[in-house]
C-alpha angles and dihedrals in degrees: 000000000000127000116224113214121177121222091250093052091046091056091047093051092046092050091049091050094049092047092050094049091046091053090050091052090050091057101262094120116119117257117254112270112246121212111241137165114246114210111240109220094220097046098100097031127123108235120214123185116223142163122243111247100203102092145358094271090082100207118196120248136192114214115200116203141177124227131068097227094261123151097257098037128098117213113226129182108221106163135035127186139160119278108243091199094055111113095217106046103014093210101319126118131187119236091270093052092043090053096048091111088072089054092048092051096041115129091216095053113124110230102168132046116261132190134199110208119221111278093015127112096200132084115229124203115235135178124264091247091053091048093051092045091052093049092049092046094049092047092050093047092050094045093048090050100043108028111128119206100175133023126226091277093053096254117146107249107153097195140146114208104167095079130050134197129223112200123213120265101227100051123129124236090263092052091047090051093051091046090054091048094051096043094045091047088058088054095245114154102179106079129147137169126232097230098175136005 
């Protein structure tokens, strides 16, 4: 197989070759590339698997954090990505899930339970145990006061209609089933699911 080169193309190629070699002799040659190790920002991170809380899809997330749990260290999440091993999302996240790092680092994010007592205009910080005890106490008081066993016609109804329940958005089918069982066993009729925030 022969290559056909015209006189004009031969002169162009020759001129380009001479110009390139002349630039190299004048010191314009690139420096030799040196092999070096580039530090990977996630190399020393602690990886925690989590589930996105924004909607009912329940995509898997990988949270990368600094800190080894020592006394004088502060743990800090600095990178979030989709979990490629998660059976639901297989590594993909929607824009809300992909931007969850901004929510984690937000100055206005509430990280402790707070309560505003009746008649007060201030929010007071309480412990998680106190918050759960208050919720359980208020639910029991309301159920004991308003539980209905029979309707006006004498039919057995066993329901509690003065309190409702809002289920979490990112629960699995198993969690949703157990939630229904617990809430229905209390006699609660008003139940809804937070499908999207």
